[in-house]
N, C-alpha and C positions, 0 to 999 in steps of 0.2 A: 508211465505211458510215453510213447515216442512223440516228440514234438511234431505238430502238424502246422504247416504254414500254407495258406491258400495262395500266397503270392511270394514264392521263395526268392525272387530276384528283385524285389522292390523294397528292400529294407523292412522297417517295422511300420510303415505308414499305411499299409493296406492299399496303396495306390494300384490302379489297374495297369496291366501291361500296356506299353505305348509303342512297341515296335514288334515286328514279326518275330525277332529272336526272343524277346521277352515273352510274347504270347506262347511260342513254341516251348520255352523252358517251363512256363507256368503249367501248361497242359501236360507236359511230360512228367512233371512232379506229381500231378494229380493221378495220372495213369499208374504211376509207381506206388503211390501211397493209399489211394482211395478207390482206384478203378476196380479191383477185384471184388471188394465188398459191395460197391454200387451195382456192378453187373450181376452178382448173385441175387441181390434183393430185387432188382427190377425184373430179372428173368422170371423169378417166381411170381411176381405180381402180374407180369404179362401173361404167363401161362394160365393163371387162375382167372384173369379177366376174360381171356379168350374162351375158356371153358364155361364161365358164367354167361357170357354173351351167347354162346352156342346153345345153351340150355334154356334160353329165354325166348319163347315162341313169338312174343309180341315186341321184340327188342326195337325194331325200327319204328313201330307205332309209339312206343314209350319215348324214344329219342325225339321223334317229331313233336309229340305233345309237350315234352319238357322245353324244347326250343321255342315253341309257340308261346308258352307261358312266359318265358324270359323276354321274348321280343315284346309281348304285350306289357309286361311290367316295366321294362326300360322306357317304353313309349309313354307310359302313364306315370312315370316316376314322381314328378311334382305332386300329382294328385295322391299317390300312395303315401308319400311322406306326411301329408296332412291327415290322411286316414289313420295311419298308425299312431300319429301324435294323439288324436282324439281317443283311440282305443286304449292306449297305454295310460293316458291321464284318467280315463274313466275307471281303469283298474286301480288307480292310486299311484301310478308311477310317473316318471318324468322322461321326456324325450329332449335330447339336445342334438342339434345338427351342427357338427364341427366343420369349419371351412377347411382346415388343414391339420397337419400333425401337431403343431404347437398349440392350436386351439383345443384339440381333443385332449392332449396331455395335461394342459392346465386345468381343464374342467374335471378330469378324473382325479388329479392331485387334490383339488379343492374338496371333492366328495370324500376322499379318503381322510383328509385332515379333519374335516367336519365330523365324520362319524367316529374318528378316534379321539376327538376332544382336544385337538391341538390348538392351543391359544395363540401361539407365536410361530406361524409357518416359516418365517425367515430364520428361525433358530435351526432349521435343517442344515444350513450351511456352516454352522458353528462346529467346533471340535467336540470330542467325546463328552466333555463335562456339560456342554450346553446343547446337546442334540435336541431336535424336535421330538416331542412326545407328550404323553398325558402328565397328570400331576405326579405320577410315580416315576416319570422319566422314561417310560417305555416308548420305543419308536412305533409308529403306526405300521401295520403289517397287512400285506395283500397276498392272496393266493390266486394263481391264474391257471386257467386251462389253456390248451394249445390254441393259438390264434395267429394266423398269418397277417391279419389286419393290424394287430398290436405290434408285430414285427415291423410292419411297414412304417409305423409312426415312432418306432424306438421307444415304446411306452416304458419298458423296464428301466432304461437309462434315465428317462425323465423323472420317474417316480423315485428312483434311488438318489438322484441329484437333489430331490426335495426331502430327503431324509426318511424315505419310506422303504421298509423291507419288502422285497418282492420274491416270491418263490413260485417257480413253474411246477405244476403238478403232473403234467403229461410226462411219462417216463423219458421219451426221447428229448423233449425240450429241457427237462431237468438235467439230463446228462450234458447237454450243450451248455446250460447255464453253469454247471460245475466246471466244465472244461473251458469256459470262456470262448466257445466256438459258435459258429453260425449254422443255420439249417442248410442241408444239402438237397432237400426235397420238400415239396409242399405238404405231403402226407406223412412221410417218414423222415423227420428232420435229422435223425442220427443214423441214417442209412449208410453213411460212409464209414462208420465205426464198427469194428467187429466186437463180439462178446468179450473176447480176451482183452481188447483195448479198454472197454468200459470197465471191466473188472480191475484192471491196473489203475485206472483213473480213480475208482472208488477207494481202493486200498491206499493210494497216495494221498487222497484228500481227507478221508475219514478215519483211517487206521482202525478198521473194524475188528471185532473178535472172531468173526466168521470168515470162512473161505468161500470165495465166489467161484465155485467150480461148476455150477449149473445155472441155467437161465432162471430157475426157480429161486435160488438163493439170492440172486441179484434183484429179482422182482420183489421178494419179500422184504429185503432190506430197504428198497425204495419205498414200498408201501408203508412200512412202519415209520420211516423218517418223514415222509410227506404227510402222513396222517396227523402227526403232531402239529405240523404247521397249519393244516386245514382247520383243525378244531380251535386253534388260538387266533385265527386271522380276524382282523377288523372288517375287511371287505373281500368279497370274492369277485373276480373278474373273469368273464368268459367272452368268447367270440359268439358267433351265431352262424350256423350253416344256412339257415333261412329264417326270415321274419315274415309272418303272415300279417298283412296290414290290417285286415278287417277286425282281428281280435287282439293284436299285439302279441301273438304267440311266438315264442322263440323256440326253434328246433335245433337241438344239439345232437349230432350224429357222430358217435365215437366208438372206439373199441376198448376204452378204459372208463371206469366209472367216476373219474376225478372231476370231469366237467360238471356233472350234476351236483357233486359234493361242493364244488366251489360256488355253485349257484344257490344252494339252499342251506348250507351249514352256517356261514356268517349271516348276520341279520341285514347286510347290505349287499346287493348284487348289482354289478355294473356289466352290461353287455355292450360290446363294441363291435360294430358291423359296418362295412361299407354300404352306402345307400343302395348299391346294386343287389344286396341280399334280400330286398323286399320283394315279396310276391303278393298277389291280390288277396288270397284267402287260404284258410287251412285246407280246404278241398284241393288246392293246387299243389299241396305237398306230396301227394301220393307218387307221381312218377319220379320225383327227385329222390325220395327215400328209397325207392326201388333201385334206381340207377346208381346212386352215389357209391354204395358199397360194392356193387359189381364192377364199376369202372375203377375205383380206387384200389381195392384189395382182392377183388374176385370173390367176395363173399355174397351169399344170397341176400343177407341182411347184416347190418352192423350189429355189434354186441349190444350197444345201447342207443336207443332212439328216444331222446328226452324232449317232451313238448311242455313248455312252461308258459303260462300267461301271468307273469309276475306283476306286482309282488305276490309271492305264493302265500297261500293260507297255512301252509305247514309251519308249525312252531319250530324255532331254533332249539338245538339241544344244549342243555347246560351240562357240559362235560365234568364240571366240578361236583354236580349232584345228579349222578346218573339214575338214581332211584326215584327222583321226584317226577310227578306226572308232567307230561309235556303240555305247555301252554297254560300252566297255572293249576290251581287246586281242583278246578272243575274239569280238567282234561281238555279244555277247548283251546283255541288259538287266540283267545281274547287278549292274552298278555303279550301278543306279538304284533300288535297293530302298528308298532313303530318300525316294522320291516320297510326297507327302502329298495326301490328298483330304479335304475337309470339306464335308459337305452341311448347310447351315443352313436349316432349315425354319421359316418365319416364321408365327406366329399373328397377332399385332397386330390382334385383333378378329375374326378369322375364325371362331373357335369360337363366339362370340356370334352371328355371322351364320348359322352352321349351325343354331343353335337358334331362329333367328327365321324363322317360316314364310314371312314376306313377303320377307325379304332373302336367304334361303337360295339361291335360284335364281341370284343374282349369282355364286356360287362355281362355277357351271358354265362361266363365261366362259373362253375360250381366248385372249383378248387379240389378236384379229385386226383390230380397228378397223373392221369392216364397218358397224357401227351408226353410227359417225361419218360415214363416207363417204356413207351413204344418207340422212343427215339434212340437209334443206334449210337449216336454220338453222346447223348446223355448217359447211356449205359456205360460208357468208357470213362467219362470225366466227372459225372455228377453235377449237382447244382453249383458247386464252387468253381466250376469252369463254365458250365452252361447256365449262367444265371447272373443277375445283377445285384443291386443293393438289398432286395428282399426276395424277389420271385425267381423261380428257376424253371427250366424246361421250355417247351415250345411256346406256350402261352405267355411266358415271361416277357417276351419282347413287347407285347401290347401293354401289359401291366406296367413295366418299367418306364416305357415311353410316356404313359399316361400319368403316373403318379410321381415318378422321380425325374423324368426328363429324358430326352433323346440320347444324351451322353451315356447314361447308364445302360440303355438298350444297346448302344453301339459296341460296348465291351464284349458282347457275346453273340450278337445277332448273326454273325457269319457262320456260327456253328449249326444253324438251321440250314439244311441243304434242300429244303422244299420237297422232300421225298413223299410227303402226303400220308405217311403211315399214321400220323396223329389224327388225321381226319376220321379214319375208321374207329379210332379209340375214343374220341371225344363223345361223351354222352349227350351233348347238346349240339353236335354237328357244327362246331365252330370251324371256319376255314382258317386254321392257324397259319398254314404256309403263306396265305395271302397277306395276313397281318404282318408277318415277318418281312415279306417282300416290300410292302408299303413303307414300313419303318426303315428298311434298308435303303430304299429310294430317298427318303428324307435325310437320313444320315449321310448318304453320298453327297447330297447337295449342300450339306453343311461343311464338308471336308475342305481343308486348305488345298490350294493348287499344288500339283505334283511337280517336282523339279525336272522330271524326265518327260513331261507332257509332249514335247516336240517329237519324241520317238514314235508315237502312234498317230500323229496328225493325219497322215495319209491312209491310215488303216481303220479309221473310226467314222464311218458314215452313219452316226447315230444322232439322236435328238437330245443328247445330254449336254449340260453346261460345261464350260471350260473348267479345268482344275479338278475334274472328276477323277477318283482313284484310278491310277494307271493300270494296275493289275485287273481291276474289275472292268475297266474300259476295254482292255485287251480281250478278256474272255467273253465279254458281252458282244464283241464284234468278231467272234471266232469264225464266222462264215467267211469273212473277208480274208482272214489269216489262212484258213484251210484252202481257199481257192488259190491264193498266192503260193502256198506250199505245194499244191498239186501242179501248178503251172511251171514251177521251177524244179520239180523233182527230176532226177535223184539228187541234184545239188543241195536242195533244202534239207533232205534227209541226212546227207553227209555233214552239213554244217551243224545240224541239230545235235550231232553226237560229239562235237568238238568241245574241249574243256573251256575254251574261251567263250563260246556262245552260251554254254550252260551256266558259266559264272555270271555272264551279263544278264541272262534271263532271271537268275535267282536274285541278283542284286536290284534289278529294276522292276521286274514284274512279280517277284516272289515265287517263281516256279522252282520247286525243289529239284536239285540236280540229281537226286537219287531216283526220281521217277522217270521211267522210260517215256519218251515222246512218241506220238503217233507217227507212223510211216506213211507218207503220202503216196498215192498212186498218180502216175503221170496222166493216165487216161481216166477221166471221171466216169461214173456210171451213166450219166446223161450222154456223154460222148460215145461210150461203148454202145449204148442202145441205138443211137443215131447211126453209127458206123455199121451196125448189124442190119440196118434196114428200117429202123424205126417202127412206127405203128403199123405200117403196111405189112412188113415182114412178120410182126407179131400176130397179126390177123391170119396170115397164111399158116403159120406154125400152129396156132390154136385150131384152125379149121382142119389141118392135116393130122391132128392128134388122133390116136386110136380111141374112138369113143363108143365102140360097139358094146362095152360093158356098162355104159351109162344107163341108169334107170330113169333119168329125167333130163330134159334139155335145159342146159344152163345158159340162159340168155343174159349174160353179165358182161360188162366191160369195166376195166379197172384203170384208174390213174394211180400209179405207184409213186408215192411221195418220196423224193430223193433227199432225205435228211443229210446234213452236212457230213456226218461221219460215213454214212453209206455211200455218199456221192464221191467223196475224195479220199477216204482212208480204207474202209472195209467194203470195197466194191463187190467182193465175192458174195456177201449175203444179199446184195441187191440183185446180182445176176441169178442167184439161186431162187429168189422170189419170182423173177420174171419167168424162168424156166418152169417152175412149179405151176404157176398160173396157166401158162400156155399148155402144159401137159394135161391139164384138166379142162382144156377147151375154152379158156378165158383169155381174150386178147388184152394186151397191156399197152399203155403209153407211159413214158417216163419223161415228162417235160422238165425244163429248167425252171424250178419254182423257188420263190424267196425262202430264206430261213424262217422258221416258224415263230421266232420270238422267244423260244424257250431259253436260249443262251442269255440274252440280255435280261430276261425276267429273273433268272437265277442270280444275277448280280445286282438286282434292285433297280434296273434301268427300265422303269415302267413306261415312260414315254416312247422309248425305242420299241419295246415289246408291243405296245398299242399300234404303232405304225406298221410293224411287221404283220400283225394279225390282219389288218386291213388289206395289206398287199397280198397276203396268201389267199384271202377270201376272193379278192378281185381276180386273181389268177386262176382260181378254181371255179368261179361262178358259172362259166359256160359249160364245164363238164358236169357240174351239178344239175344245170338246166337240162342237160342231155340224159340225165339218169345214170351217170357213171358212178361207180363206187370209188372212194378214195381209200387206198390201202397203205398203211404206215408200218414201217419196220421198227423204228425206234420208239419205245413206249412213252418216253418223255414228250415227244412231239405229238403223239396221239393224245396225251393228257392235256397238252395245250389246246388242241382242237376241241376236246370234249369237256374241259373244265375252265381253264383260264380265259378262253375266248369269250365266255359269257360276260366278262368284265369289259371287253373291248368292242364287241360287234353289236349291231342292232339285234334284237331278240330273234327275229325271223331268220336272219343270216346265220346267227350262231346255231340255231336249231337245225337248219338245213345241213350245215357242215357236221355237226355232232351226230346227227341221225344217219349220215351217209359215209362216215369214216370208220375204218376197221383196222385192228391190229392184224398182221399178216397171218399168224397161226389161227386166230379166231376166224378169219375169213376162209382159210382153207378148210377148217373144221366144218364151217357152214356149208361149203360146197359138197363135202362128203356126206353130210346129213341130207343134202338135197339131191343125192344120186350120183355124184361124181365118183369116178373109179379109183379106189384106193391103190390098185395095182399100178397106176401110172406113176406112183411115187416110189422112192427108195424106202425099203422097209428093213426092220431089224432082223437079226437071226431068229429062227424059230418059226412057229406056225402062223404068227401074225394075227391071232384072233383077239389080241388085246386082253387076255386073261392073266397075263404074267407068266404063263406056263411055257418055259423054253424061250421066252423073249429076251432080247439083249438088254442088259442092264444099262441105264443111262441116268446120270445125275443132272437134275435140271434146277437152275436158280432163276426164279422169276424176278423181274424188275419191280422195285417197290411201287412205282406208280401204276404198273400193270396190275398189281394186287389191289390197289385202291379202286381201280376200274373193274374189278372182279373178272379179270381175264387170265388168271393163272390156270383155272380149271379147263378152258378150251384147249390150251396148249398140252397139258398133261393127258387129256382125253385123246387128243390127236396123236400124240406119241404112242399111246396104248393101241389106238386103232391101227397104227402103222407098224405094230410088232415090237414095240419097245416096252420095257418095264421101268417107268420113270420113278426116281426117288427124289422128292423135292426137299428143299432146305428148310429147316426150322428157323434158321437165322434170317431175319427179315431184310437185312441190308448188306451190301457188299462193302460199304464204307467209302467207295470212290466218289460217287455222287457228282458226276460231271467235272467241273473245275476244282471242286473241293480237295480232292486227293492230290492235285498238282501243287497246291499252295504250301509253301514252306512251313507256315505256322501250324498247319493241320495235318502234315504228312504222317506223324506218329499216330494221331488219332485214327486217321484213315486206315493205316496198316493194322492197328489194333482191332478195329471192327472187322476188317477183311480177314484177319487171321482166324477169327471164330468160324467164318464160313469155310475157309480153306481146310481147317482141321476137320470139320464135319464131312466135307466131301472126300478128303484124302483118306479119312478113316475107313470109308466104305470100300475102298479098294477097286472101285469101278474104273474102267479104262476109257470111259467116254463122259465128258462133262460139257454141258451146253448152258448158255445164258442168253436171255432175251435182250438185255440192255448193253449199250456200248461200254459204259463204265464198269458194269458187272464183269463183262468178258475181259476187259483190260486188267482189272484187279486180280481176277482169278488166274489169268495167264502169268502175271508177275509172281503170284504166290505159289502156284502149283508148277510153274516152269513147263507148261505145255499148252498147246493150242486149245482154246475154248470157243468153238464156233456158235453161231446162232442156230436155234433149232431148225430153221428153214433150210440151212445148209445140209443138215443131216437128212432131211426129207426130200430134197430136190432130186429130180431124175439125174442119172449119172452123166448124161450128156453135158459136156463143158462148153457148148457153143451157145 
């Protein structure tokens, strides 16, 4: 098997990358060695999850119910710990609440040594002749089922250091144990390995008599090998997907039967679970059992749903005497009253997370891995790039910050671009992007001062502390940068293309020199609108529009929000929006409004984003009072208005802005639905009836946050209504994601994600590609080497004034 190193440039220490160049090399290595396998597996899981979700009529109700149960459980956590203690002890078991990893590991080691009859635990550290063991010199043995919680506390290493043999019985975990590798995914730990690589590993390690030419031969070999360990083990260790406090019932949800074998075959069962796995009662299990398989693997139900209230009454099997009656001569379980059960509830930072208003939501996680599967960047590099000491994927930031500390989360946090695709995937509706943003903000404030801080002193009117990461400060204040670029154009554009400037930007701000920079317009959209006659001229044009075909009077007025890209770079899409609204009889104003806060928010600059939200609302309050609609072209800014501002504004203010703000194509579609004349717009070739017959083909990529807001459908329907036959992308993300694609350390990842989208659109042979988002259009233009306009530019009337 080819050697795999998760940190190829940091010797053998496993140390995290500590520079942009090292990070880039690390991610490039993962793209080359693990990316294809990860993408294949996550794509299948994504497809199946989407299908399973679509076929679930009550999906939203299930998700809402599951979240409510978790909220209640975390709120009542101290009470539930005492409830489950009473229930387990009444059943004959023991509950131990471990403060941290060392506490949990020591307790489990003591249980194993006691059950194995080890008289001298310290003998575990002696050589082969004096190893810990029973009177016959046999080492204690443990079999384990898959458990991320035991990965978190490094239980295997701790037990092996105590002279205890440990065997993983989940196929993926066992493969990693043999390979001395680490999980790349919460659910599919060996997802990064191909079948051929696993076969090579087994041949190298076991020298078997069989050929591993099919998945079945691999599985049979593993089953036979692991079965022997299970039947001989002193102790079985499992995790727990859920623990019902009222009865002490452990729920194990798996696709392999080894978890229940580990629980009932040895006469001692230890279940290790984070305290957050507690739910009030068995009745509360129903939505979780329904959701976890759908979200994790896209199955209607997992292969095995095991519910135990241990110690179980089932007798252990005497494998030496298979013909003897179970449980003694009378066939009862009387001879098995010495069965033991230990429930180890792990804190390890969870109590502090519970008290942290921003991290608390992490504890609602049911460890399904859907956030990882839905993440375009994870699909490229897997958990060895997008993960910390234990956890991977979007939710990993919260877990790593909570149980391992901020430094662990800092290693991969910037791989989350805040695209929000994981929000739709999460079965308990965790706002994972917000958790990532909060942790990013805290990591930023821990950073050492930058040597080049003086370079942006005049360009950073933010609320962040001195010494803040220079690149993040630059992108977080991009509104100031673009305004300056526009004011000095075309000189700024010329300078931006020079080798000297690109080298300086790469060295100081980490902007990859291979990425094309935006071209600034000297006249901003706001200035163009004012020079054109402003709101008065817009009212005249709207009133003069040919409205004879209108079937209803459209008594609407619009404030077009001039996002920084539309205002200073791609003014054409702003002009197209103005002309389109006026052609439909709707007057427009384009005031000079503050940046939305989306840019600083993406960099983890929460205080600055908070300030910007207040400034935007204050600037729009009078228009909202007057009943005007706020129309937005850039979906990420609309997402700020309709999602993130809930964190920053008073409830009533947020609701007013949320309920009166619209994406441009959504708004145009609404006008047509209410009687506006479609013929006022530019339409595709053909009859224009929207049935796809003879209509012009168009490839449309919807912005990720637009999809989260359920706004892809209005755009595609609008295109159909206007005589186009839109083909949408199955690839969820363009990979550019605002500033992400500009950064040197992430350039290759960005291009890898974008290439999937480009191949899909290029393959169709269509001559027209449109995209809703700024980053999406830029990425596609770079990859396809042609113009990629916003849909509104295609639909706008032909007049260029």
